[in-house]
N, C-alpha and C positions, 0 to 999 in steps of 0.2 A: 584148496587153491592156495598157492604161495603168493607172497607179496610181489614178487618179480614176474609172475606169470601173466601172459596176455589173455584177456577174456575175448573170445571170438564170438562173432555173431551167431555162429552155429551152436556154441555152448549156451548162449542166452536163449536162443530159439527153443531148445529143449527144456528150458526152465519155465516156459510160458504155457499156461493152460487156458482153455476157454470155458467159462462158466457164465451162464445167462447172457450169452453173446457179448461177453466182456473178457478181454485178455487179462489174466491174473498171474501172480507169482506167489509161491509160498514164502512166508516170513523168513524161513531159514535160508532159502536161496537168495533172497534180496539181501539179507544181512551178509551172506558170503560175498556177494558182488561188491558190497561197500567195505568189506574187511572188518566187520564188527560182529560181536556175538549176538545171536538172535535175541537173547534176553534184553540187551541194551537197545536194539532197534525197537522192540515192543515198548520198552520203558519210555523212550523218546516220543513215540507216537502218542502214548497215553498222556504224557506230561505237556505236550505241545499240540493239542488238538486243533488249535487255531491256525497252525502252520500246514495242516494236511486237509485236503478237500474231503468233504463228507463221504464221497465214494472211494476213498483211499483204501478202506477196509470193508470187508463184507463177511457175513456169517453164513456158512454153508448149511443147507438143509441136510438131513440124514441121507436122502437120495443123492444129492450132489457130492457129499463126502464119499459115499460108496463108489460113485462113478470115478471121481478123481483118484481115489485109492486104487482102483483097478487099472486106471490109465498109467500110473506111474509104477505099478507093480511093487508097492511098498507093503511091508508087513505091519507098519504102524505109523499113523500120522497123528496120534494123540498129542494134543497140546499145540499143534501147528495152526497158524493163522494164515489167512490168505490176503495178499495185497494186490 
């Protein structure tokens, strides 16, 4: 996504997944929306835990990971976090 491009609701809609009856986004997609590297987003979340609600991050179970992986037809999600 370029700096001057518009982010449409439709684009964001396809970046949101439902896990445990909660709408979530991959860290890489959220970083892209904010125009920052994924690594920096994750660093800031770790360094500023008091600024983020407890439910801001979640750890997927193996089954949830497999379901999500099949939903987005990805070959690899290794290292991705969910927000």
